[in-house]
C-alpha positions in Angstrom: -30.6 -126.0 56.7 -32.1 -129.7 57.0 -33.2 -131.5 53.9 -35.0 -134.2 56.0 -38.8 -133.5 55.4 -41.4 -134.0 58.2 -43.4 -135.9 55.7 -41.9 -138.7 53.8 -42.1 -139.0 49.9 -44.4 -142.1 50.0 -47.1 -140.0 52.1 -46.7 -137.2 49.9 -47.5 -139.1 46.7 -50.4 -140.6 48.3 -51.6 -137.2 49.3 -51.1 -135.7 45.9 -52.7 -138.5 44.1 -55.7 -138.5 46.5 -56.1 -134.9 45.9 -55.6 -135.2 42.0 -58.5 -137.9 42.2 -60.8 -135.8 43.8 -60.8 -137.4 47.1 -59.2 -134.8 49.1 -59.0 -131.2 49.1 -55.8 -129.1 49.5 -57.2 -127.8 52.9 -58.1 -131.5 54.1 -54.6 -132.6 52.9 -52.8 -129.9 54.7 -54.7 -130.6 58.2 -54.2 -134.4 57.9 -50.3 -133.9 57.3 -50.1 -131.0 60.0 -48.6 -128.9 57.2 -49.8 -125.4 55.9 -51.9 -125.6 52.5 -49.0 -123.7 50.7 -46.8 -126.9 51.3 -49.4 -129.3 49.8 -49.8 -126.8 46.9 -46.1 -127.1 46.2 -46.2 -130.8 46.2 -48.9 -130.8 43.5 -47.1 -128.5 41.4 -43.7 -130.5 41.8 -45.6 -133.8 41.2 -47.3 -132.3 38.0 -44.0 -131.0 36.7 -41.6 -133.7 37.4 -43.5 -136.9 38.4 -43.8 -138.8 41.7 -40.0 -139.5 42.2 -39.5 -135.9 42.3 -41.0 -135.6 45.8 -38.0 -137.3 47.4 -35.6 -134.6 49.1 -33.1 -133.7 46.6 -29.6 -134.6 48.1 -28.1 -131.4 46.4 -29.4 -128.0 45.4 -30.8 -127.7 41.7 -28.6 -125.3 39.6 -30.2 -122.6 37.4 -28.6 -120.9 34.5 -28.5 -117.2 34.6 -30.5 -117.2 31.2 -33.1 -119.3 32.8 -33.4 -117.1 35.8 -33.8 -114.1 33.5 -36.3 -115.8 31.3 -38.6 -116.8 34.4 -38.4 -113.2 35.8 -39.1 -111.7 32.7 -42.0 -113.9 31.8 -43.4 -113.3 35.4 -42.9 -109.5 35.3 -44.9 -109.5 31.8 -47.7 -111.2 33.1 -47.2 -114.5 31.4 -48.5 -116.4 34.4 -48.8 -116.6 38.4 -45.7 -117.6 40.4 -46.7 -121.3 40.2 -47.6 -121.0 36.4 -43.9 -119.9 35.9 -42.3 -122.2 38.2 -43.8 -125.3 36.1 -43.1 -123.7 32.8 -39.4 -123.2 33.7 -39.1 -126.3 36.0 -38.3 -124.2 39.2 -38.9 -126.4 42.3 -40.2 -123.7 44.6 -41.9 -120.5 44.1 -40.0 -119.0 46.8 -36.9 -119.4 44.6 -38.5 -117.5 41.9 -39.6 -114.9 44.2 -36.1 -114.2 45.4 -34.7 -113.7 41.8 -37.8 -111.3 41.1 -36.5 -109.3 44.1 -32.9 -109.3 43.1 -33.8 -108.1 39.9 -36.0 -105.4 40.9 -33.3 -104.0 43.3 -31.0 -104.2 40.2 -28.6 -107.0 41.4 -27.5 -109.2 38.9 -28.7 -112.7 38.7 -25.4 -114.9 38.8 -24.9 -118.5 37.7 -23.4 -120.4 40.7 -20.5 -122.6 39.9 -19.6 -124.2 43.1 -18.2 -127.6 43.3 -14.7 -126.9 43.9 -14.5 -125.8 47.7 -13.2 -129.0 49.1 -10.8 -129.7 46.4 -7.3 -130.6 47.2 -4.2 -127.9 46.4 -2.1 -128.8 43.6 1.3 -127.6 42.7 1.5 -124.7 40.2 4.1 -122.8 38.4 4.4 -119.0 39.0 3.6 -118.3 35.2 0.3 -120.6 35.7 -0.4 -118.7 38.8 -0.1 -115.2 37.1 -2.5 -116.6 34.2 -4.9 -117.7 37.0 -5.0 -114.5 38.8 -5.2 -112.5 35.6 -8.2 -114.8 34.5 -10.0 -114.4 38.0 -9.9 -110.5 37.8 -11.2 -110.5 34.3 -14.0 -112.7 35.4 -15.1 -110.5 38.3 -13.3 -112.7 40.9 -15.3 -115.8 40.5 -12.9 -117.9 42.3 -15.0 -121.1 41.9 -15.2 -121.0 38.2 -11.5 -120.4 37.9 -10.7 -123.4 40.5 -12.7 -125.7 38.3 -11.4 -124.4 35.1 -7.8 -124.8 36.1 -8.2 -127.9 38.3 -7.1 -126.2 41.6 -8.4 -125.3 44.9 -10.7 -122.1 45.4 -8.7 -121.3 48.6 -5.7 -121.3 46.2 -7.1 -119.1 43.7 -8.6 -116.6 46.3 -5.0 -116.5 48.0 -3.2 -116.0 44.8 -5.6 -113.0 44.0 -5.4 -111.4 47.5 -1.6 -111.5 47.4 -1.2 -110.2 43.7 -3.3 -107.2 44.8 -1.6 -106.7 47.9 2.2 -107.1 46.9 2.0 -107.5 43.0 3.1 -111.0 43.2 1.5 -114.6 43.5 4.5 -116.5 44.5 3.9 -119.4 47.1 
């Protein structure tokens, strides 16, 4: 999915500031920019929460801890505020993100903390004892290959291959 916005950040800031000064309605701003009203509401919320520079398209996804996700979901479900109000309170950029966490929570799915960051890491040489230790740690942590790759400074693919080989043959030798 592209991160390039149809409306540049400077234009968004101008629109939001005109709205906040009472010079423009949300509906008028949406029509002027050729976007829906919800987009304008998102810009306003993001501007109020994190300032004008926050309207720049982020280069990476924002990461949220498992605890923050659960706190935000519980706050919403206990009626502490609307989606937008909870997003502002917890610093969540998009209400759709909170909605997806609520849906997952209501379906009984675990809200996980994503680790990422190691998928393109180069493989490194390891000893057999080290591989066995990594595999056992990975299996003890619900097959979180990414976290183990970061923890042991090796590639995601190495960890995944070692775990699969261990389960299939009882060995992780290369």
